[in-house]
C-alpha positions as a Markdown table, in Angstrom:
| # | Residue | x | y | z |
|---|---|---|---|---|
| 1 | Unk | 33.6 | -6.7 | 24.6 |
| 2 | Unk | 33.4 | -10.4 | 24.5 |
| 3 | Unk | 29.7 | -10.4 | 25.0 |
| 4 | Unk | 29.0 | -8.2 | 22.0 |
| 5 | Unk | 31.4 | -10.3 | 19.9 |
| 6 | Unk | 29.6 | -13.5 | 20.8 |
| 7 | Unk | 26.2 | -11.9 | 20.2 |
| 8 | Unk | 27.4 | -10.6 | 16.8 |
| 9 | Unk | 28.7 | -14.1 | 15.9 |
| 10 | Unk | 25.4 | -15.7 | 17.0 |
| 11 | Unk | 23.4 | -13.1 | 14.9 |
| 12 | Unk | 25.7 | -13.9 | 11.9 |
| 13 | Unk | 25.0 | -17.6 | 12.2 |
| 14 | Unk | 21.2 | -17.0 | 12.4 |
| 15 | Unk | 21.3 | -14.9 | 9.3 |
| 16 | Unk | 23.3 | -17.6 | 7.5 |
| 17 | Unk | 20.8 | -20.3 | 8.6 |
| 18 | Unk | 17.9 | -18.2 | 7.5 |
| 19 | Unk | 19.5 | -17.6 | 4.1 |
| 20 | Unk | 20.1 | -21.3 | 3.6 |
| 21 | Unk | 16.6 | -22.2 | 4.7 |
| 22 | Unk | 15.2 | -19.7 | 2.2 |
| 23 | Unk | 17.3 | -21.1 | -0.6 |
| 24 | Unk | 16.2 | -24.6 | 0.2 |
| 25 | Unk | 12.5 | -23.6 | 0.2 |
| 26 | Unk | 12.9 | -21.8 | -3.1 |
| 27 | Unk | 14.5 | -25.0 | -4.6 |
| 28 | Unk | 11.7 | -27.1 | -3.2 |
| 29 | Unk | 9.1 | -24.8 | -4.7 |
| 30 | Unk | 10.8 | -24.9 | -8.1 |
| 31 | Unk | 10.9 | -28.7 | -8.0 |
| 32 | Unk | 7.2 | -28.8 | -7.1 |
| 33 | Unk | 6.3 | -26.5 | -9.9 |
| 34 | Unk | 8.4 | -28.5 | -12.4 |
| 35 | Unk | 6.6 | -31.7 | -11.2 |
| 36 | Unk | 3.2 | -30.1 | -11.6 |
| 37 | Unk | 4.1 | -28.9 | -15.1 |
| 38 | Unk | 5.3 | -32.3 | -16.2 |
| 39 | Unk | 2.2 | -33.9 | -14.8 |
| 40 | Unk | -0.1 | -31.4 | -16.6 |
| 41 | Unk | 1.7 | -32.1 | -19.9 |
| 42 | Unk | 1.5 | -35.9 | -19.6 |
| 43 | Unk | -2.2 | -35.9 | -18.5 |
| 44 | Unk | -4.6 | -36.8 | -21.3 |
| 45 | Unk | -6.9 | -34.0 | -22.5 |
| 46 | Unk | -10.6 | -34.5 | -21.5 |
| 47 | Unk | -12.7 | -35.7 | -24.3 |
| 48 | Unk | -15.9 | -33.9 | -25.0 |
| 49 | Unk | -19.0 | -36.1 | -24.8 |
| 50 | Unk | -20.9 | -36.8 | -28.0 |
| 51 | Unk | -24.2 | -36.0 | -26.3 |
| 52 | Unk | -24.8 | -33.0 | -24.1 |
| 53 | Unk | -27.1 | -34.9 | -21.8 |
| 54 | Unk | -24.4 | -36.9 | -19.9 |
| 55 | Unk | -25.4 | -36.9 | -16.3 |
| 56 | Unk | -28.7 | -35.2 | -16.8 |
| 57 | Unk | -30.7 | -38.4 | -16.0 |
| 58 | Unk | -30.0 | -40.0 | -12.6 |
| 59 | Unk | -32.0 | -43.0 | -11.5 |
| 60 | Unk | -32.3 | -43.1 | -7.7 |
| 61 | Unk | -34.2 | -46.0 | -6.1 |
| 62 | Unk | -35.1 | -45.7 | -2.4 |
């Protein structure tokens, strides 16, 4: 009887630890998404080039 009681308590602790770990991972994921969103909002928008030939001529000397 005591063996099953200790196994049950151990299982309960494992479930609690797994639940806490899952909550922590979810919070870290939300924080990472918030950081990415704020970085995307503060990044300057790319400016279109005035000429469409940018990068079409590359001088390579060997």
